[in-house]
C-alpha positions as CSV (number, residue, x, y, z in Angstrom):
1,M,-23.6,-19.4,-29.5
2,A,-24.9,-18.4,-32.9
3,Y,-28.0,-16.3,-33.3
4,K,-30.6,-16.6,-36.0
5,R,-32.3,-13.6,-37.5
6,Q,-36.0,-14.2,-37.0
7,T,-37.4,-12.0,-39.8
8,D,-36.5,-9.4,-42.4
9,V,-37.7,-5.9,-42.8
10,Q,-41.1,-6.1,-44.4
11,D,-41.5,-2.5,-45.5
12,S,-38.7,-0.1,-45.1
13,K,-40.9,2.9,-45.9
14,T,-42.8,2.3,-42.6
15,I,-39.7,2.8,-40.5
16,R,-40.2,6.5,-39.5
17,I,-37.0,8.5,-39.2
18,G,-36.8,12.0,-37.7
19,S,-38.9,14.2,-35.6
20,V,-42.0,16.2,-36.4
21,K,-43.2,19.7,-37.1
22,F,-45.7,20.7,-34.4
23,E,-48.5,23.1,-35.6
24,I,-51.4,24.6,-33.6
25,G,-54.4,26.4,-35.1
26,P,-57.9,27.5,-34.4
27,Y,-60.6,24.8,-34.3
28,G,-61.6,24.2,-37.9
29,G,-58.3,24.9,-39.6
30,G,-55.3,27.2,-40.1
31,Y,-52.0,26.4,-38.5
32,T,-49.0,28.1,-36.9
33,D,-45.7,26.3,-36.7
34,V,-44.5,26.5,-33.1
35,G,-40.8,26.0,-34.1
36,A,-38.0,24.2,-32.3
37,L,-39.3,21.4,-30.1
38,E,-38.0,18.3,-28.4
39,D,-39.6,15.1,-27.0
40,A,-42.7,15.5,-29.2
41,S,-45.2,12.6,-28.5
42,F,-48.6,11.5,-29.6
43,V,-50.4,9.1,-27.2
44,E,-53.9,7.6,-27.7
45,S,-55.7,6.3,-24.6
46,W,-59.1,5.2,-23.3
47,T,-60.8,3.6,-20.3
48,D,-62.0,0.0,-20.7
49,Y,-65.5,-0.8,-19.4
50,T,-67.4,-4.1,-19.0
51,V,-71.1,-4.5,-18.4
52,K,-71.9,-7.7,-16.5
53,S,-75.1,-9.5,-15.5
54,D,-75.7,-11.6,-12.5
55,N,-76.8,-14.6,-14.4
56,A,-75.8,-14.2,-18.1
57,G,-72.2,-13.3,-18.0
58,I,-70.8,-10.2,-19.8
59,L,-73.4,-8.2,-21.7
60,E,-71.1,-5.6,-23.3
61,E,-67.4,-4.6,-23.4
62,G,-66.2,-1.3,-24.8
63,I,-64.2,1.9,-24.1
64,G,-64.9,5.3,-22.8
65,D,-62.9,8.5,-22.3
66,H,-61.3,8.1,-25.7
67,M,-58.7,10.8,-26.1
68,V,-55.2,11.6,-27.5
69,T,-52.5,13.5,-25.7
70,V,-50.0,15.5,-27.7
71,S,-47.0,17.0,-25.9
72,G,-43.5,18.3,-26.4
73,V,-41.1,20.8,-25.0
74,W,-41.0,24.2,-26.6
75,K,-37.6,25.7,-27.2
76,E,-38.9,28.9,-28.7
77,I,-40.9,30.8,-26.0
78,N,-42.9,32.9,-28.3
79,V,-45.5,35.2,-26.8
80,A,-47.7,35.1,-30.0
81,N,-47.6,31.3,-29.9
82,L,-48.6,31.3,-26.3
83,G,-51.7,33.3,-27.2
84,I,-52.5,30.7,-29.8
85,A,-52.0,27.7,-27.6
86,F,-53.6,29.1,-24.5
87,A,-56.5,30.8,-26.3
88,G,-59.4,31.4,-24.0
89,I,-57.2,31.4,-20.9
90,G,-54.6,34.0,-21.8
91,T,-54.2,36.7,-24.5
92,A,-51.3,37.8,-26.6
93,D,-51.0,41.4,-27.7
94,T,-48.6,43.9,-29.2
95,V,-47.4,47.4,-28.2
96,A,-46.7,49.4,-31.3
97,A,-43.9,51.9,-31.8
98,A,-44.1,55.0,-34.0
99,P,-44.7,54.4,-37.7
100,V,-41.6,54.6,-39.9
101,P,-41.8,55.8,-43.5
102,I,-39.8,54.1,-46.2
103,T,-39.1,55.9,-49.5
104,D,-37.9,54.5,-52.8
105,E,-37.1,51.0,-51.7
106,Q,-36.0,49.2,-54.9
107,V,-37.7,45.9,-55.6
108,T,-37.0,43.7,-58.6
109,L,-40.0,41.8,-59.9
110,N,-38.9,38.6,-61.7
111,D,-41.5,36.6,-63.6
112,Y,-44.6,36.6,-61.3
113,D,-42.8,35.7,-58.1
114,L,-43.5,37.5,-54.8
115,A,-40.8,39.9,-53.7
116,E,-40.8,40.9,-50.0
117,F,-40.4,44.4,-48.7
118,L,-37.4,44.9,-46.3
119,Y,-39.5,45.9,-43.3
120,K,-42.7,44.6,-41.8
121,N,-45.3,45.6,-39.3
122,G,-44.6,44.2,-35.9
123,D,-48.1,42.6,-35.8
124,G,-47.6,40.9,-39.1
125,S,-50.3,42.9,-40.9
126,E,-49.9,44.5,-44.4
127,V,-47.7,47.6,-44.4
128,D,-49.4,51.0,-44.9
129,S,-49.8,53.4,-47.8
130,I,-48.1,51.4,-50.5
131,V,-47.0,53.3,-53.6
132,V,-45.2,51.6,-56.4
133,A,-43.6,53.6,-59.3
134,D,-41.1,53.1,-62.1
135,A,-38.5,55.5,-60.7
136,A,-37.5,57.6,-57.8
137,T,-38.9,60.5,-59.8
138,P,-41.7,58.6,-61.4
139,T,-43.1,58.9,-64.9
140,I,-45.7,56.3,-64.0
141,T,-47.2,55.3,-60.7
142,Y,-48.4,51.8,-60.9
143,I,-51.9,50.6,-59.9
144,R,-52.6,47.9,-57.4
145,D,-54.4,44.9,-58.8
146,C,-53.8,46.2,-62.3
147,D,-50.0,46.3,-62.5
148,Y,-49.1,44.5,-59.2
149,V,-50.7,42.5,-56.4
150,V,-50.0,42.6,-52.7
151,V,-49.8,39.6,-50.4
152,T,-49.1,39.4,-46.6
153,K,-47.0,36.3,-46.2
154,E,-47.1,33.9,-43.2
155,N,-43.9,35.3,-41.9
156,G,-45.6,38.7,-41.6
157,Y,-43.8,40.4,-44.4
158,T,-45.7,42.2,-47.1
159,A,-44.7,41.2,-50.7
160,I,-45.7,42.3,-54.2
161,A,-45.7,40.6,-57.6
162,R,-46.5,41.5,-61.1
163,T,-50.0,40.8,-62.1
164,Y,-50.4,38.2,-64.8
165,P,-51.2,40.2,-68.0
166,T,-54.7,40.1,-69.4
167,G,-54.8,40.1,-73.2
168,I,-56.7,43.0,-74.6
169,E,-55.6,42.4,-78.2
170,T,-53.1,39.8,-79.3
171,A,-51.1,40.0,-82.6
172,T,-53.6,42.0,-84.5
173,A,-52.9,43.8,-87.8
174,V,-56.0,46.0,-87.7
175,C,-55.0,48.5,-85.0
176,A,-54.1,52.0,-85.8
177,V,-53.4,55.2,-83.8
178,T,-55.7,58.1,-84.6
179,G,-56.2,61.6,-83.1
180,A,-52.8,61.4,-81.2
181,A,-54.4,59.6,-78.3
182,N,-56.5,56.7,-79.6
183,Y,-55.9,53.1,-80.4
184,F,-58.5,52.1,-83.0
185,L,-59.6,48.7,-84.4
186,S,-60.8,48.9,-87.9
187,A,-62.5,45.5,-87.5
188,G,-63.9,43.6,-84.6
189,S,-63.6,44.6,-80.9
190,W,-61.2,44.2,-78.0
191,D,-60.8,40.7,-76.6
192,V,-61.2,42.3,-73.1
193,Q,-62.0,45.9,-72.4
194,P,-59.8,47.6,-69.8
195,A,-61.2,49.9,-67.2
196,V,-60.7,53.7,-67.2
197,G,-57.6,54.3,-65.1
198,D,-56.0,51.0,-66.0
199,H,-52.5,50.8,-67.4
200,I,-52.0,49.0,-70.6
201,Y,-48.8,47.9,-72.3
202,V,-48.5,48.1,-76.0
203,T,-45.9,46.5,-78.4
204,G,-45.5,46.3,-82.1
205,F,-46.0,49.8,-83.5
206,T,-43.3,51.4,-85.7
207,E,-43.5,54.7,-83.9
208,A,-41.8,54.4,-80.5
209,A,-44.3,56.8,-78.9
210,N,-47.1,54.4,-79.5
211,N,-45.5,51.5,-77.6
212,G,-45.0,51.0,-73.8
213,A,-47.1,51.8,-70.7
214,K,-50.2,53.9,-71.3
215,T,-53.1,55.1,-69.0
216,V,-56.6,54.5,-70.2
217,T,-59.0,57.5,-70.1
218,V,-61.9,56.3,-72.3
219,V,-62.9,52.9,-73.7
220,T,-65.4,51.7,-76.3
221,A,-65.7,48.4,-78.1
222,D,-63.1,49.5,-80.8
223,T,-61.3,52.4,-79.3
224,I,-59.0,53.0,-76.3
225,T,-58.1,56.6,-75.5
226,V,-55.0,57.2,-73.3
227,S,-53.7,60.2,-71.5
228,E,-50.2,60.0,-73.1
229,T,-49.5,61.7,-76.5
230,L,-49.3,59.2,-79.3
231,T,-48.2,59.6,-83.0
232,N,-50.8,58.9,-85.7
233,E,-50.0,55.6,-87.4
234,V,-51.9,53.5,-89.9
235,E,-52.7,49.8,-89.2
236,G,-50.5,47.0,-90.6
237,D,-48.0,46.3,-87.9
238,T,-48.6,43.3,-85.6
239,I,-49.8,44.8,-82.4
240,T,-50.3,43.3,-78.9
241,I,-52.0,45.2,-76.0
242,V,-52.2,43.8,-72.5
243,R,-53.5,45.0,-69.2
244,G,-50.6,45.6,-66.7
245,A,-47.6,47.8,-67.2
246,I,-44.8,46.2,-65.2
247,Q,-42.5,44.1,-67.3
248,D,-40.5,41.1,-66.3
249,A,-37.3,41.8,-64.3
250,A,-38.3,45.4,-63.8
251,T,-37.0,47.3,-60.8
252,V,-39.8,49.3,-59.1
253,Y,-39.5,52.0,-56.5
254,C,-41.7,51.5,-53.4
255,D,-42.9,53.9,-50.7
256,Y,-44.7,52.5,-47.7
257,G,-44.9,52.9,-43.9
258,Y,-44.4,50.2,-41.3
259,T,-45.0,50.1,-37.6
260,P,-42.4,48.1,-35.5
261,L,-43.2,46.9,-32.0
262,V,-42.0,48.2,-28.7
263,S,-42.9,44.9,-27.0
264,R,-45.2,41.9,-27.1
265,T,-47.4,41.1,-24.1
266,Y,-49.2,38.0,-22.8
267,T,-51.8,38.4,-20.0
268,S,-53.7,35.7,-18.1
269,G,-56.0,35.4,-15.1
270,G,-59.8,35.5,-14.8
271,A,-60.8,33.5,-17.8
272,T,-62.6,30.3,-17.0
273,S,-63.0,28.5,-20.3
274,K,-60.6,26.9,-22.8
275,T,-60.8,27.5,-26.6
276,A,-60.7,24.4,-28.8
277,R,-57.6,24.1,-31.0
278,I,-56.6,21.9,-33.9
279,I,-53.2,20.1,-33.7
280,R,-51.0,18.8,-36.5
281,L,-47.8,16.8,-36.3
282,T,-45.9,16.2,-39.6
283,N,-43.0,14.0,-40.2
284,T,-41.4,14.6,-43.6
285,D,-38.8,12.2,-45.1
286,V,-35.8,12.9,-47.4
287,N,-38.1,12.6,-50.4
288,G,-40.5,15.2,-49.2
289,L,-43.2,12.7,-48.4
290,T,-45.2,13.1,-45.2
291,W,-46.8,11.2,-42.3
292,I,-49.4,13.6,-40.8
293,M,-51.2,13.1,-37.5
294,L,-54.2,15.5,-37.2
295,V,-56.2,16.0,-34.0
296,H,-59.5,17.6,-34.8
297,K,-60.4,19.2,-31.5
298,A,-57.9,19.6,-28.6
299,Y,-57.6,21.7,-25.5
300,I,-54.5,22.9,-23.7
301,G,-53.7,20.4,-20.9
302,A,-51.5,22.3,-18.5
303,G,-50.4,25.8,-17.8
304,I,-47.1,27.6,-18.5
305,N,-44.2,25.9,-16.7
306,L,-40.8,27.6,-17.1
307,A,-37.8,26.3,-15.3
308,F,-34.8,28.6,-15.9
309,P,-31.4,26.9,-16.0
310,A,-28.2,28.2,-14.4
311,D,-26.3,30.9,-16.2
312,D,-23.5,28.5,-17.2
313,D,-26.0,25.9,-18.6
314,R,-26.1,26.3,-22.4
315,N,-29.5,24.6,-22.8
316,P,-32.4,27.0,-23.5
317,T,-35.2,27.4,-21.0
318,P,-37.7,24.6,-21.6
319,C,-41.5,25.2,-21.9
320,P,-43.4,21.9,-21.7
321,I,-46.7,22.0,-23.6
322,T,-49.5,19.4,-23.6
323,F,-52.8,19.2,-25.5
324,V,-55.6,16.8,-24.9
325,G,-57.7,15.8,-27.9
326,K,-61.3,15.2,-27.2
327,L,-64.1,13.7,-29.4
328,D,-65.5,16.1,-31.9
329,D,-69.2,15.0,-32.1
330,T,-69.8,17.3,-35.1
331,R,-67.8,14.7,-37.2
332,A,-68.9,11.2,-38.2
333,S,-68.6,8.4,-35.7
334,G,-65.2,6.7,-36.2
335,D,-63.5,10.0,-37.3
336,Q,-64.1,12.2,-34.2
337,L,-60.7,12.2,-32.6
338,F,-57.8,12.1,-35.1
339,N,-56.7,10.9,-38.4
340,I,-53.3,9.8,-39.8
341,T,-52.4,10.4,-43.5
342,D,-49.4,8.6,-44.8
343,S,-47.9,9.6,-48.2
344,Q,-44.5,7.9,-47.4
345,D,-45.8,4.3,-47.8
346,T,-48.1,4.2,-50.8
347,D,-47.1,0.8,-52.4
C-alpha cells in the first residue's frame, strides 16, 4: 500500500533542536548557570473551573491555579548552586584556608582585553592587595583606574585590563618642556586635565627623556609638572599626551593575595519559608540564535534527593530539581507567570 505525505514542513526554524541551558537567580534578575543537566522540562498547567446557575446555564468558565513547573536532573552537585536553588531553606557557605601571596605574576595586556590572574579566591571575590608594576624591580607602579581596571568575572577569577586612554593633548605643536619637569602649552589649555598622582604617557618629543610614562605632581590649565626629570625642549614637535601609562601588548608584573577554600558547606533545617527565584531556560541553535523561556517568580518544589549508584555504574549521581512558577502580581495581568522570547524564527 502506498502512503501519501499529508503536509510539508511549514517553518523549519520552529523545529527546536537540542537541549537547554538551565539558569537560576534571585527574584528580579541575575543568573547562575547550573551546568550539566538531563531531562529538562517546562510544563504549564492550571485548574479549569465552571460557575453554573440553577436556571440560566453556565455563568462563567475560566482557570485557576495557573502555574508552570520547570524540572531537570542535575549532574553537577554543586554546593554553591544548592544554596542558590534552595535559598530560604538551606544556606551555602565556605571555609577559607590561609591566604597565599603571589609575587611577580606576569600578565600580558593586549588591546583592552581582560586578562585573568592564575589564582582566585575560593569564594569568587576579588583577590586582595593588587599591585601592578612594569617589572619585577619596578621603575613605575601602575595606578588602578588610571592605568588599569580590575574586574571580578562570573567564574570567580579576578582580571585586569588596560584603561582606555583619555586624551590630554592630541597632536599639538605648541607644547614645550621647561624647568626640567614641566610640560607647557604656549597657547590654549589641556583638553582634559589629569589629576595629581595620575600617570600620563607622552610621545613626539625629540629628547627621549621627555617621552614615555610620567607621574603628575602639579596641574594648571597650561602646565603639567611631573616627578621625573625632563630635558628642556622648545615647542615645534607634534606631541600627544594621554592619561594611562600601560601600552598595548605590555607585560606587567602583578602581586596579590588569594584565599583558597578548605571546604564548602551546605546546611539546612529550621527555616520555614522559601525564597522566590527567577528561572531561565535557553536553547541556542547553530547560528547562535535563542529560544528563551523565562519564569518570573518560582519556588523550589522538592527537597534534595540523591540516589547514589553502584560503584561499577559509570553514571553520575543524579539530583532531581523542580521549581514551581507562581503568578507574580507585581507584573501586569497577562504577563505574571512566564514569557518566551524567540530570536530563531523572526521571518
